[in-house]
C-alpha positions in Angstrom: 17.1 -24.0 24.2 17.1 -20.8 22.7 15.4 -21.2 18.7 17.2 -19.2 16.4 15.2 -16.9 14.1 15.0 -17.5 10.1 18.3 -14.2 9.9 20.5 -16.7 12.0 20.1 -19.7 10.8 20.6 -18.7 7.2 24.1 -16.5 8.6 25.2 -20.0 9.8 24.4 -21.7 6.6 26.9 -19.0 5.0 29.0 -19.1 7.5 29.2 -23.0 6.8 29.1 -22.9 3.1 32.6 -20.4 3.2 33.8 -23.2 5.8 33.5 -25.9 3.0 34.5 -23.3 -0.1 37.7 -23.1 2.3 38.6 -26.7 3.1 38.1 -27.5 -1.0 40.6 -24.5 -1.5 43.1 -26.1 1.1 42.5 -29.8 0.0 43.6 -28.8 -3.6 47.1 -26.8 -2.4 47.8 -29.9 -0.5 47.0 -31.8 -4.0 49.5 -29.3 -5.6 52.0 -29.5 -2.7 51.8 -33.5 -2.9 52.5 -33.6 -6.6 54.9 -31.4 -6.3 56.9 -33.3 -3.8 56.2 -36.9 -5.9 57.8 -35.7 -9.3 61.2 -34.2 -7.1 61.5 -37.7 -5.8 61.1 -39.3 -8.8 63.5 -37.3 -10.3 65.5 -38.2 -7.7 65.2 -42.1 -8.1 65.6 -41.7 -11.4 68.8 -40.3 -11.4 69.8 -42.6 -8.9 68.9 -45.5 -10.9 71.1 -44.4 -14.0 74.6 -43.5 -11.9 74.0 -47.0 -10.7 74.0 -48.3 -14.5 77.1 -46.0 -15.4 78.9 -47.9 -12.4 77.9 -51.1 -13.4 79.2 -50.5 -17.2 82.0 -48.5 -16.4 82.9 -45.7 -17.9 83.9 -45.1 -21.1 87.2 -42.8 -22.6 87.0 -39.8 -22.7 84.2 -39.3 -20.1 84.5 -37.3 -17.0 83.7 -39.5 -14.2 81.2 -37.5 -12.7 79.0 -37.1 -15.8 76.4 -38.6 -15.2 75.3 -38.9 -19.1 78.0 -38.3 -22.3 78.2 -35.8 -24.6 76.1 -36.1 -27.7 77.6 -32.7 -29.0 81.3 -31.5 -29.5 83.1 -29.6 -26.2 84.7 -27.5 -28.4 81.6 -25.0 -29.2 80.0 -25.2 -26.3 80.3 -21.3 -25.4 79.0 -20.1 -22.0 76.4 -18.3 -24.8 75.3 -21.0 -27.0 74.6 -23.2 -23.8 72.8 -20.4 -22.8 70.7 -20.2 -26.1 70.4 -24.4 -26.1 68.7 -23.7 -22.1 66.5 -20.8 -23.5 65.3 -23.5 -26.2 64.9 -26.2 -24.5 62.4 -24.6 -21.8 60.3 -23.4 -24.3 59.8 -26.4 -25.9 59.5 -28.3 -22.5 58.3 -25.9 -20.0 58.3 -27.3 -16.4 55.8 -28.9 -15.0 57.1 -27.7 -11.5 56.9 -24.0 -12.6 54.1 -22.2 -11.1 54.9 -18.6 -11.8 52.2 -16.2 -13.0 53.2 -14.4 -16.5 54.7 -11.0 -16.1 52.8 -7.8 -18.4 55.1 -4.9 -20.2 54.9 -3.0 -22.6 51.4 -1.8 -24.5 49.4 -4.9 -22.8 50.3 -3.7 -19.4 49.8 0.3 -20.2 46.5 -0.9 -21.0 45.4 -2.5 -18.4 46.5 0.0 -16.0 44.7 2.5 -17.5 41.6 0.6 -17.3 42.1 0.0 -13.8 42.2 3.5 -13.3 39.2 3.9 -15.1 37.6 1.5 -13.2 38.7 3.1 -10.2 37.3 6.7 -11.6 33.8 5.1 -11.9 33.9 3.5 -9.2 33.9 6.5 -7.0 31.1 8.1 -8.8 28.6 5.0 -7.9 26.2 6.4 -5.6 25.9 4.1 -3.0 23.0 4.1 0.4 24.1 3.0 3.9 22.9 2.9 6.5 23.8 4.7 10.2 23.5 3.9 13.5 19.5 4.9 13.9 19.0 3.0 10.3 20.7 -0.3 11.7 18.9 -0.3 15.0 15.6 -0.4 12.5 16.8 -2.9 10.2 15.8 -6.4 9.8 19.0 -8.3 9.3 20.4 -7.5 12.9 21.6 -9.7 15.5 19.4 -7.7 17.7 15.5 -9.3 18.7 13.2 -7.9 17.5 12.0 -6.6 20.5 14.8 -4.2 20.6 14.3 -2.7 16.8 13.6 -0.1 16.9 11.7 1.6 14.1 12.2 4.6 11.9 9.0 6.5 10.2 7.7 6.7 6.9 8.5 11.2 7.3 12.4 9.3 7.3 11.6 7.6 4.1 10.0 10.8 2.2 12.9 12.7 4.0 15.6 10.3 1.3 13.5 10.3 -1.4 13.3 14.6 -1.5 16.9 14.3 -1.0 17.4 11.2 -3.7 16.3 14.1 -6.1 17.2 17.4 -4.9 20.2 16.7 -3.0 21.4 19.3 -0.2 18.0 21.8 -1.7 15.9 19.4 0.5 14.8 21.1 3.0 14.3 18.2 5.4 17.6 15.6 5.3 18.1 11.5 5.3 21.2 12.2 7.6 19.0 11.0 11.2 19.0 7.5 9.9 21.1 7.2 6.5 23.6 8.4 4.1 23.6 8.7 0.3 26.4 8.9 -1.3 27.2 10.7 -4.7 23.6 11.6 -5.0 23.8 13.4 -7.7 24.7 10.6 -9.8 21.1 8.5 -9.2 19.4 8.4 -12.6 16.1 8.2 -11.5 13.7 7.6 -8.0 11.1 4.0 -8.1 9.1 3.7 -5.3 6.2 1.2 -4.8 3.7 1.2 -2.2 1.9 -1.8 -1.2 -1.1 -0.8 1.3 -2.4 -4.0 3.0 1.4 -5.4 3.5 2.8 -5.5 7.0 6.5 -6.4 8.8 4.9 -9.8 9.7 3.7 -10.7 6.0 7.2 -10.2 5.0 9.1 -11.9 7.8 6.7 -15.0 7.9 6.2 -15.9 4.6 10.2 -14.0 3.2 10.7 -17.6 1.4 8.8 -15.3 -1.6 9.9 -12.4 -1.6 13.2 -13.7 -3.2 13.3 -10.8 -5.2 13.4 -8.7 -2.8 15.7 -10.6 -0.7 18.1 -10.4 -3.3 17.9 -7.1 -5.1 16.8 -5.4 -1.8 19.5 -4.8 0.2 18.5 -2.6 3.0 15.4 -3.8 4.4 13.9 -1.8 7.4 10.9 -2.1 10.3 8.7 2.0 9.8 6.4 3.1 11.8 3.5 3.8 8.7 0.4 5.8 9.5 -1.2 3.0 9.4 -0.3 2.1 13.2 -2.1 4.9 14.5 -4.8 5.3 11.9 -3.2 8.1 9.6 -2.5 8.4 5.7 0.1 6.3 3.8 -0.5 8.9 1.3 -0.1 12.0 3.7 2.9 10.9 5.1 4.5 10.0 2.0 3.4 13.1 -0.1 2.8 16.2 2.3 6.5 18.2 3.8 6.0 19.8 6.4 7.3 23.1 6.4 10.4 24.9 7.8 10.7 27.4 9.9 12.5 29.3 6.9 9.4 28.8 4.5 6.8 29.8 6.8 8.1 33.1 7.7 8.7 33.9 3.2 5.2 33.1 3.8 3.9 35.1 6.4 6.2 38.0 5.2 4.0 37.7 1.6 0.7 36.8 2.8 0.6 37.9 6.2 -0.6 33.9 8.3 0.0 31.3 6.7 -3.7 30.5 6.4 -4.1 33.1 4.2 -1.4 31.7 2.7 -3.1 28.7 2.6 -5.8 29.7 0.7 -3.6 32.3 -2.0 -1.5 29.1 -2.9 -2.6 25.5 -3.7 1.3 24.9 -2.8 0.5 25.1 0.9 -1.3 22.2 2.7 -2.9 21.0 5.7 -1.1 18.4 7.5 -3.4 16.1 10.2 -1.2 13.7 11.6 -1.7 12.3 15.1 -1.2 9.1 16.8 -3.2 9.1 20.0 -7.3 9.6 19.6 -7.9 12.9 19.4 -10.4 16.0 19.0 -9.4 19.7 18.8 -9.8 22.2 21.6 -12.9 24.0 22.5 -13.3 27.3 23.9 -15.6 28.4 26.7 -18.5 28.6 23.8 -18.0 24.9 22.4 -16.2 26.1 19.0 -13.4 24.8 17.8 -10.5 27.2 19.0 -8.8 28.9 15.9 -5.4 28.4 15.4 -5.1 31.9 16.8 -6.3 31.6 20.4 -4.6 28.2 20.8 -0.7 30.0 20.2 -1.5 32.6 22.6 0.9 32.1 25.2 0.2 32.6 29.1 1.7 36.0 30.3 4.6 34.1 31.8 6.2 32.1 28.6 7.7 34.2 25.6 6.8 30.4 23.6 4.3 27.9 23.0 5.7 25.0 25.7 3.9 22.5 22.6 7.7 23.3 20.8 9.0 20.8 23.8 6.6 18.2 23.4 8.3 15.2 22.4 7.5 14.2 18.7 6.5 10.7 17.2 9.3 9.6 16.6 11.7 11.0 20.0 8.8 9.1 21.8 10.0 5.9 19.9 13.8 6.7 19.9 13.8 7.8 24.0 11.3 3.8 24.5 7.9 6.2 25.3 5.1 3.3 25.0 2.8 4.3 22.2 -0.4 2.7 21.2 1.5 1.1 18.5 0.6 -2.6 17.0 2.9 -5.4 15.6 6.7 -5.9 16.0 7.7 -2.9 17.7 5.1 -3.6 20.6 6.1 -7.4 20.5 8.1 -8.2 23.5 8.4 -12.1 22.0 10.2 -12.9 19.4 8.1 -14.7 17.4 6.5 -11.9 14.9 2.8 -13.7 14.7 2.8 -13.9 18.9 -0.7 -12.0 19.5 0.8 -10.9 23.2 1.9 -7.2 23.3 4.5 -6.1 25.1 1.5 -3.1 26.1 -1.2 -5.5 26.2 -1.7 -4.2 30.1 -1.1 -0.6 29.1 -4.0 1.7 29.3 -4.0 5.3 28.5 -4.3 8.3 30.6 -7.8 9.3 28.4 -9.5 7.1 26.3 -10.2 10.8 24.2 -7.3 13.6 23.9 -7.7 17.0 23.4 -5.2 18.4 21.0 -2.2 20.5 22.8 -2.1 24.3 23.0 0.0 27.2 24.1 -1.7 27.0 27.7 -2.4 23.4 28.3 -1.9 22.4 31.4 1.4 21.1 33.0 2.0 18.3 35.7 5.7 17.3 37.4 5.5 13.7 37.3 7.8 11.3 39.6 7.7 7.7 40.3 10.0 5.6 43.0 10.1 1.9 42.2 11.3 -1.5 43.9 12.6 -4.7 42.9 10.0 -7.8 43.3 10.2 -11.1 42.5 9.3 -10.8 38.9 12.8 -10.2 38.5 12.1 -6.3 37.6 10.9 -3.3 39.3 7.2 -2.0 40.3 5.9 0.7 41.2 5.4 2.1 44.9 5.2 5.7 45.3 4.4 8.6 42.4 3.5 12.2 43.3 1.8 14.9 40.8 2.3 18.1 41.3 0.8 20.9 39.3 2.3 24.7 38.0 1.2 26.5 41.2 3.9 23.4 42.8 1.4 21.8 44.6 1.0 19.0 45.4 -2.2 17.5 43.4 -1.8 13.4 44.2 0.8 11.7 46.1 0.2 7.8 47.2 2.5 4.8 48.0 1.8 1.3 46.2 1.6 -2.2 47.3 3.4 -3.7 43.9 1.8 -7.0 43.1 4.8 -9.3 43.4 6.6 -9.6 46.9 9.5 -7.0 47.1 13.0 -8.0 46.8 15.1 -5.0 47.2 13.4 -1.5 48.1 16.3 0.4 46.4 15.8 2.4 49.7 18.9 4.3 49.2 17.7 5.8 45.8 13.8 5.0 46.3 13.6 6.4 49.9 11.2 3.0 50.6 10.8 1.3 53.2 9.4 -1.8 54.1 7.8 0.4 57.3 6.2 2.9 55.0 4.3 0.6 53.1 3.5 -2.0 55.5 0.1 -1.1 55.7 -0.8 0.9 52.1 -3.3 -1.1 50.1 -3.5 1.0 46.9 -2.8 -1.0 44.1 -1.4 -0.4 40.3 -5.0 -0.3 39.4 -6.5 1.9 41.6 -3.4 4.3 40.9 -4.2 3.9 36.9 -7.8 5.0 37.5 -6.9 8.5 39.5 -4.8 9.7 37.2 -6.9 8.9 34.4 -10.0 11.0 36.6 -7.4 14.1 37.7 -5.4 14.6 34.2 -7.5 16.6 31.8 -7.5 15.5 28.2 -5.0 18.2 27.1 -2.3 17.0 29.9 1.1 17.9 29.4 3.0 15.7 31.7 6.6 16.7 32.9 9.5 15.1 34.3 12.7 13.1 33.9 13.1 10.5 31.8 9.6 10.1 32.5 9.6 6.5 29.5 10.4 5.2 33.4 7.4 6.0 35.5 4.9 5.4 32.3 6.5 1.6 32.0 5.8 1.4 35.7 2.8 3.0 35.6 1.5 0.6 32.5 0.4 3.4 31.3 0.4 5.8 27.9 0.5 9.6 27.3 0.4 11.9 24.0 1.9 15.2 25.6 5.2 14.3 27.2 8.0 17.0 28.1 11.6 15.3 28.9 13.6 17.5 31.2 16.9 15.2 30.0 16.0 16.2 26.7 15.1 19.8 26.8 18.5 20.1 29.7 21.3 19.4 27.7 24.9 21.0 29.4 27.6 17.9 27.4 26.4 19.4 23.9 25.6 15.4 23.3 22.0 14.7 22.9 23.1 11.5 23.8 24.2 11.8 26.8 21.4 13.0 29.4 22.4 15.4 32.8 21.0 14.2 35.6 18.3 15.4 37.6 20.3 16.4 40.5 22.6 18.3 38.3 20.5 20.3 36.4 18.8 21.7 39.4 22.1 22.8 40.8 23.0 24.5 37.5 19.7 26.0 36.8 17.7 26.4 40.2 20.6 26.8 42.4 18.6 24.1 44.3 20.5 20.8 46.1 18.4 17.7 45.9 19.0 14.3 46.2 21.4 14.8 48.5 20.2 12.8 51.8 20.6 9.3 52.7 17.1 8.6 52.8 16.4 8.2 49.0 14.7 10.6 46.6 11.6 12.6 47.7 9.3 12.0 44.7 7.6 14.9 45.0 10.6 17.1 45.1 11.7 15.1 41.8 8.2 16.1 40.6 8.6 19.8 41.3 12.0 20.7 40.7 11.3 18.8 36.7 8.5 21.1 36.9 10.4 24.1 37.9 13.3 23.8 35.3 10.6 23.9 32.2 8.9 26.8 33.7 12.4 28.0 33.7 12.8 27.1 30.0 9.8 28.7 28.7 10.6 31.8 30.6 13.9 32.5 28.4 13.6 30.8 24.7 13.6 27.5 23.6 17.6 27.5 22.9 18.3 28.2 27.0 19.9 25.2 29.0 20.5 23.5 25.4 24.2 22.5 24.4 23.0 21.1 20.9 20.9 23.9 19.8 22.7 26.7 21.1 25.7 26.0 19.5 29.0 27.6 20.9 27.0 29.6 23.4 28.0 29.5 27.1 25.8 27.5 29.7 26.4 30.3 32.4 24.8 32.7 30.0 22.1 31.5 30.1 21.4 32.3 33.4 21.5 36.1 33.1 19.3 36.1 30.0 16.8 39.0 30.0 13.3 37.6 29.1 12.3 38.1 25.3 10.8 41.4 23.9 7.1 41.3 22.4 7.7 40.7 19.0 9.7 38.1 19.6 7.1 36.4 21.5 4.5 36.4 18.8 7.4 35.7 16.0 8.1 31.9 18.5 4.0 32.2 18.8 3.9 32.3 14.9 6.0 29.5 14.9 3.7 27.0 16.8 1.6 26.6 13.5 4.3 25.4 11.1 4.0 21.9 11.9 1.2 22.1 11.3 1.0 22.8 7.4 3.8 21.7 4.6 4.0 21.7 0.7 3.6 18.9 -1.6 6.6 16.6 -2.3 5.9 17.0 -6.0 6.5 21.1 -5.6 9.8 19.9 -4.4 11.0 17.8 -7.0 9.1 19.6 -10.2 11.7 22.8 -9.5 14.3 22.0 -12.0 12.1 20.9 -14.4 12.1 16.9 -13.4 9.2 15.5 -13.9 6.9 12.5 -11.6 4.3 10.1 -12.3 1.9 8.9 -9.7 0.0 5.6 -10.6 -3.1 3.7 -9.2 -6.6 2.8 -9.4 -9.1 5.5 -8.9 -9.3 5.3 -5.2 -5.5 5.5 -4.4 -5.6 8.9 -7.5 -8.4 10.5 -5.3 -6.3 10.3 -2.0 -3.3 12.3 -4.0 -6.0 14.7 -6.1 -6.2 16.6 -2.3 -2.0 17.7 -2.8 -2.5 18.4 -6.2 -5.7 19.9 -7.3 -5.1 23.2 -6.2 -1.6 23.0 -6.9 0.0 25.5 -9.2 1.8 22.4 -10.9 1.7 21.6 -14.4 -1.0 18.3 -14.3 -1.9 16.4 -17.2 -3.5 13.3 -17.1 -1.4 9.6 -19.7 -2.8 9.5 -22.7 -2.1 13.8 -22.8 1.3 14.3 -20.9 4.3 16.2 -22.7 7.2 17.8 -22.4 6.0 20.5 -21.1 4.3 18.9 -18.1 5.4 18.3 -14.8 3.4 15.8 -13.6 1.5 12.3 -15.1 -1.0 10.9 -13.0 -2.2 7.2 -14.6 -5.4 5.8 -13.5 -5.0 1.9 -13.8 -8.3 -0.5 -14.1 -6.2 -3.2 -11.0 -2.6 -3.5 -9.6 -0.8 -5.3 -12.1 -2.0 -2.8 -14.4 -0.5 -0.1 -12.5 2.7 -2.0 -11.9 2.5 -2.8 -16.0 2.2 1.0 -16.9 4.8 2.5 -14.5 7.4 -0.3 -16.0 6.9 1.2 -19.2 7.5 4.6 -17.9 9.9 4.6 -15.1 12.9 5.7 -16.8 11.2 8.6 -18.3 10.3 10.6 -15.5 12.2 11.3 -12.1 10.3 10.2 -9.6 7.7 7.1 -10.4 5.4 6.1 -7.6 3.3 3.6 -8.0 0.8 2.8 -5.4 -0.9 -0.3 -4.9 -3.6 -1.8 -2.5 -4.4 -5.4 -1.3 -7.2 -6.2 0.0 -8.6 -8.5 3.1 -10.1 -11.0 0.9 -6.4 -11.1 -1.2 -4.8 -12.1 2.5 -7.4 -15.6 3.1 -5.6 -18.2 3.6 -6.4 -19.9 -0.1 -5.2 -16.6 -1.7 -2.1 -15.4 0.8 0.3 -17.6 -1.5 -1.1 -16.4 -4.3 -1.3 -12.5 -3.8 2.8 -12.8 -2.2 3.9 -14.5 -5.5 2.0 -11.5 -7.7 3.8 -8.8 -5.3 7.1 -10.5 -6.1 7.0 -10.6 -9.3 6.0 -6.5 -9.3 8.6 -5.7 -7.3 10.8 -7.6 -10.0 9.2 -6.0 -12.8 9.6 -2.9 -11.6 13.7 -3.3 -10.6 14.3 -4.4 -14.1 12.8 -1.6 -15.7 14.7 0.8 -13.3 17.8 2.5 -14.9 21.1 1.5 -13.3 21.9 4.0 -10.5 18.3 4.2 -9.7 17.3 3.9 -6.2 14.4 1.8 -5.5 11.8 1.8 -3.0 9.3 -0.2 -1.5 6.8 0.4 0.8 5.1 -2.1 2.4 1.8 0.1 4.3 1.6 -2.1 7.6 -2.2 -2.9 8.8 -4.3 -0.9 10.6 -4.0 -2.4 14.5 -1.6 -4.7 13.2 2.2 -5.1 12.8 3.8 -1.8 11.5 5.1 -1.7 7.9 8.7 -2.4 5.9 10.9 -0.4 3.8 13.0 -1.8 1.2 15.4 0.1 -0.2 18.8 -0.3 -3.2 20.3 1.6 -5.9 20.5 -0.5 -8.2 24.1 -2.4 -9.1 26.1 -1.7 -12.1 27.8 -4.8 -13.6 31.6 -4.7 -13.9 32.9 -5.4 -17.2 35.8 -6.2 -16.2 35.9 -8.9 -14.2 32.4 -9.8 -15.5 30.8 -9.5 -12.0 28.7 -7.3 -9.8 30.0 -4.5 -8.5 28.5 -2.5 -5.1 26.7 0.8 -5.9 
């Protein structure tokens, strides 16, 4: 029997409680009905007894034979009006115990209640609310799926939410990919607690020790934090990459982004990487300049690096990545050390940053079903940019083949009869063949990489860069793309697919796109432009080439989060110990912002720096000044010593208290964000979010906010 997770057990417990409450209500209703029926029955018995008594004693003179009891008053003065008044008076003095009607409001009392309800509706319309979209739900720890089905968001996604909460639609990046923040202008302020050193594993394994997180922070999500790939949490939280519009303005003003970086301290250099990577080197052994890296091959009109899948696209498209923790865990237990990618190998031990001239290789694999219950590699083909086949071999799977899938794979028993090449042989051959900056090209290439059990950083997926449906999630088959854009018919034979033909088709499609524009063949990017017009589009002019080449540099530069926040006379505060503050200072030391330390900060300053002597002092000070600033970031670090077995419970209780304290000192309708930073070579991080709820005085209950 499949073991239930803690979340499912909690949901089952809640359902049991609801059913128990419903049962109690039903019992109370049954008792009410029984009491009413008993009262009616007793009244009938009493009336019958009185009738029988009258019959035995005989009727007195002047009484009607149908009257049940004698009248004590005179009948002469019993007009209908008098009888009605007496009945009303009697009802007022002796209310009927069987009557269960609600009192009706009228007059001034009704008008006041109606006005109060109207005002309450207006207040509810103005309350900010945070809602998750599908991408956010996929990352949620509360989702019904297994851990292996969860697709985490990135810390940059959290950064986009923080920006939007502070400056709204003027934010360079919006969080609508994964969440919706309604009435963001009604937010009072934003409070962020970064707990570096704790991971998703710590929360899920010791969830009962974080009651203030589970009760106050409604949205709980898995996050790929930079700790998972050796990056900087501070950089990904604070450094906001430039948009195309921002970069063009800087280039027009300063001539280049390098000159802009030297002229203004608000521009910072970004260093984001998932794979182990070195800068590219020239023939002289020196690192290439950005100008050299952006020089295009003569046949290209824009840099091929612009077609590479980003880290979050690699995750969403289910490409294998060297990330650790729940993202890579194939079992339900988070603590299980065996990960889904434990048998995967990198195509290189060390990579070189890809450039506009990095070589492209078309790759396609064929698979057959085996006794393992999954598909295994049985053929691989690799072609270079000149469409020469540089590697092609059949592969003997580890397990017995149960279905050759010949209709699709083209593989038969005869073709594999004398094959001795194994998966390990193929992996070693590719590690030798591919250069450190190779770009792999293919259609839905994640299937091929999973079959190869290999990981690679530079991927161009023709199923992503070409789209004729106008819906990003609806991908077009390689056969259709080849027919529409190359005027070539592939995959039509009854003998199955040819992996060399498919690899070449993917490569030719990518080369065709590079000759036109980044919008070519992509209805999502092109908007209303017709697909047919792309086939006759002329090559872009030289000036256009230069602009597109310049755009390749954009993602390497950014501005600090605080530069965006403080534009509207808003202020920000950063609280942490010496080591933490030194990292934040890298993005502030040459800034044009007005920055001041804690004791000397006044209303004319923009950023407040608070250096604390420890985590507890940092949280205490953050709670004291949180309501004074639009953005408050409290950054604490948990050491490995604090996570030892004998100290771990004490550490988690302390973190729980810190969360509670900051939440208490957050204003109503303030956005609260707690980030567990993850651990190097361990589990991913986690993010806990909510807009602080308001107390509804009408019913003395907590209203959703």
